[in-house]
C-alpha positions as a Markdown table, in Angstrom:
| # | Residue | x | y | z |
|---|---|---|---|---|
| 1 | Met | -19.6 | -8.8 | 2.3 |
| 2 | Lys | -16.5 | -10.1 | 0.3 |
| 3 | Thr | -13.3 | -8.5 | 1.4 |
| 4 | Met | -9.6 | -8.7 | 0.6 |
| 5 | Ala | -6.8 | -8.0 | 3.1 |
| 6 | Ile | -3.2 | -7.3 | 2.0 |
| 7 | Ile | 0.0 | -6.7 | 4.0 |
| 8 | Ile | 2.8 | -4.9 | 2.2 |
| 9 | Gln | 6.1 | -5.1 | 3.9 |
| 10 | Lys | 8.8 | -4.4 | 1.3 |
| 11 | Asp | 9.8 | -0.9 | 0.2 |
| 12 | Ala | 11.1 | -1.7 | -3.3 |
| 13 | Tyr | 9.1 | 0.0 | -6.1 |
| 14 | Asp | 8.3 | -3.2 | -8.0 |
| 15 | Leu | 7.2 | -5.1 | -4.9 |
| 16 | Ile | 4.9 | -2.3 | -3.7 |
| 17 | Leu | 3.5 | -2.0 | -7.2 |
| 18 | Thr | 2.6 | -5.7 | -7.2 |
| 19 | Gly | 0.5 | -5.3 | -4.0 |
| 20 | Leu | -1.2 | -2.2 | -5.3 |
| 21 | Ala | -1.9 | -3.9 | -8.6 |
| 22 | Phe | -3.7 | -6.8 | -6.8 |
| 23 | Ala | -5.5 | -4.2 | -4.7 |
| 24 | Tyr | -6.8 | -2.6 | -7.9 |
| 25 | Leu | -7.9 | -6.0 | -9.2 |
| 26 | Gly | -9.6 | -6.6 | -5.9 |
| 27 | Thr | -11.8 | -3.5 | -6.3 |
| 28 | Ala | -13.5 | -5.2 | -9.2 |
| 29 | Ile | -14.2 | -8.4 | -7.2 |
| 30 | Tyr | -14.5 | -7.5 | -3.6 |
| 31 | Asp | -16.6 | -5.0 | -1.6 |
| 32 | Gln | -13.6 | -3.8 | 0.4 |
| 33 | Val | -9.8 | -4.0 | 0.2 |
| 34 | Asp | -7.8 | -3.4 | 3.4 |
| 35 | Ile | -4.0 | -2.8 | 3.2 |
| 36 | Leu | -1.6 | -2.8 | 6.1 |
| 37 | Cys | 1.8 | -1.3 | 5.4 |
| 38 | Val | 4.5 | -2.8 | 7.7 |
| 39 | Asn | 8.2 | -2.4 | 8.0 |
| 40 | Trp | 9.7 | 0.0 | 5.4 |
| 41 | Ala | 6.4 | 0.0 | 3.5 |
| 42 | Val | 4.9 | 2.2 | 6.2 |
| 43 | Lys | 6.8 | 5.0 | 4.4 |
| 44 | Leu | 4.3 | 4.6 | 1.5 |
| 45 | Leu | 1.7 | 6.3 | 3.7 |
| 46 | Ser | 3.9 | 9.3 | 4.7 |
| 47 | Lys | 4.1 | 12.6 | 2.9 |
| 48 | Asp | 7.9 | 12.5 | 2.6 |
| 49 | Gly | 8.4 | 8.8 | 2.2 |
| 50 | Ile | 6.1 | 8.4 | -0.8 |
| 51 | Lys | 8.3 | 10.9 | -2.6 |
| 52 | Thr | 11.8 | 9.9 | -1.5 |
| 53 | Lys | 11.9 | 6.3 | -0.6 |
| 54 | Leu | 10.7 | 3.2 | -2.3 |
| 55 | Asp | 13.1 | 3.0 | -5.3 |
| 56 | His | 15.7 | 0.4 | -6.3 |
| 57 | Gln | 19.0 | 2.1 | -6.9 |
| 58 | Asp | 19.7 | 0.2 | -10.1 |
| 59 | Ala | 19.2 | 1.1 | -13.8 |
| 60 | Ser | 16.3 | -1.4 | -14.2 |
| 61 | Leu | 14.0 | 0.8 | -12.2 |
| 62 | Glu | 13.6 | 3.2 | -15.1 |
| 63 | Lys | 12.9 | 0.4 | -17.5 |
| 64 | Ile | 10.2 | -1.0 | -15.1 |
| 65 | Lys | 8.6 | 2.5 | -14.9 |
| 66 | Glu | 8.7 | 2.8 | -18.7 |
| 67 | Asn | 6.9 | -0.5 | -19.0 |
| 68 | Val | 4.4 | 0.4 | -16.4 |
| 69 | Ala | 3.6 | 3.6 | -18.4 |
| 70 | Lys | 3.3 | 1.5 | -21.6 |
| 71 | Ala | 0.8 | -0.7 | -19.8 |
| 72 | Gly | -1.3 | 2.5 | -19.2 |
| 73 | Leu | -0.7 | 2.8 | -15.4 |
| 74 | Pro | 0.7 | 5.8 | -13.5 |
| 75 | Thr | 4.4 | 5.2 | -12.6 |
| 76 | Asp | 4.2 | 7.3 | -9.5 |
| 77 | Leu | 3.2 | 5.2 | -6.5 |
| 78 | Tyr | 1.3 | 8.0 | -4.8 |
| 79 | Glu | -0.8 | 8.5 | -7.9 |
| 80 | Ile | -1.7 | 4.8 | -7.7 |
| 81 | Val | -2.6 | 5.2 | -3.9 |
| 82 | Lys | -4.8 | 8.2 | -4.8 |
| 83 | Ala | -6.6 | 6.2 | -7.6 |
| 84 | Leu | -7.1 | 3.2 | -5.3 |
| 85 | Lys | -8.5 | 5.4 | -2.5 |
| 86 | Gly | -10.8 | 7.1 | -5.1 |
| 87 | Thr | -12.6 | 3.9 | -5.7 |
| 88 | Gly | -14.1 | 4.2 | -2.3 |
| 89 | Lys | -13.3 | 0.5 | -1.6 |
| 90 | Val | -9.6 | 0.7 | -0.5 |
| 91 | His | -8.5 | 1.4 | 3.1 |
| 92 | Phe | -4.8 | 2.1 | 3.9 |
| 93 | Tyr | -3.4 | 1.4 | 7.4 |
| 94 | Gly | 0.1 | 1.9 | 8.8 |
| 95 | Cys | 1.4 | -0.6 | 11.4 |
| 96 | Ser | 1.9 | 1.2 | 14.7 |
| 97 | Leu | 5.2 | -0.6 | 15.5 |
| 98 | Ala | 6.6 | 0.1 | 12.0 |
| 99 | Ala | 5.4 | 3.7 | 12.3 |
| 100 | Ala | 7.3 | 4.0 | 15.6 |
| 101 | Ile | 10.5 | 2.4 | 14.2 |
| 102 | Phe | 10.5 | 4.2 | 10.9 |
| 103 | Glu | 9.4 | 7.5 | 12.4 |
| 104 | Val | 6.0 | 7.9 | 10.7 |
| 105 | Asp | 3.7 | 10.0 | 12.9 |
| 106 | Lys | 0.0 | 10.3 | 12.3 |
| 107 | Lys | 0.5 | 14.0 | 11.3 |
| 108 | Asp | 2.9 | 12.8 | 8.6 |
| 109 | Leu | 0.3 | 10.6 | 6.8 |
| 110 | Val | -0.9 | 11.3 | 3.3 |
| 111 | Pro | -4.6 | 12.2 | 3.2 |
| 112 | Glu | -5.4 | 8.8 | 1.7 |
| 113 | Ala | -4.2 | 6.9 | 4.8 |
| 114 | Asp | -7.0 | 5.8 | 7.1 |
| 115 | Glu | -5.0 | 5.3 | 10.3 |
| 116 | Ile | -2.1 | 3.9 | 12.1 |
| 117 | Val | -3.2 | 0.7 | 13.8 |
| 118 | Gly | -1.8 | -2.3 | 15.7 |
| 119 | Ala | -1.0 | -5.3 | 13.6 |
| 120 | Thr | -3.1 | -7.5 | 15.9 |
| 121 | Trp | -6.1 | -5.3 | 15.2 |
| 122 | Phe | -5.5 | -5.7 | 11.5 |
| 123 | Leu | -5.1 | -9.4 | 11.7 |
| 124 | Thr | -8.2 | -10.0 | 13.9 |
| 125 | Glu | -10.5 | -7.4 | 12.4 |
| 126 | Lys | -9.5 | -7.4 | 8.7 |
| 127 | Ala | -7.3 | -10.3 | 7.7 |
| 128 | Glu | -9.1 | -13.0 | 9.7 |
| 129 | Gln | -12.5 | -11.9 | 8.4 |
| 130 | Ala | -11.3 | -11.5 | 4.8 |
| 131 | Thr | -12.4 | -13.7 | 1.9 |
| 132 | Ile | -8.8 | -13.6 | 0.6 |
| 133 | Phe | -5.5 | -12.6 | 2.3 |
| 134 | Met | -2.3 | -11.7 | 0.5 |
| 135 | Gln | 1.1 | -10.6 | 1.6 |
| 136 | Tyr | 3.9 | -8.8 | -0.3 |
């Protein structure tokens, strides 16, 4: 089985968008795509964080979102997460240390999140076994 492993660590809209875009491309090539969200990016998997965090505070963010829409993609990160999960190939994990630091409890996860896991588990069970590994 060909797999892709991705770690997303940043919380800025455009940086998360890049990781999610590569995950989407990965669904066309790989049998499975596993994503670990660490540091601030763990908020991507929380019900509140996906709505409130993850935006640059400058005017260029709106321009980026306009161009994302022109490219035919949803501008809302959660809509992208749902679409990726809907492929049946993408699995989302939150890093347990990041979840503890940034106060993301298992009960706070969006339905598309698979689990909160240790980074070592992700590295040995997903990244080390992957055909390709990417980090954003």
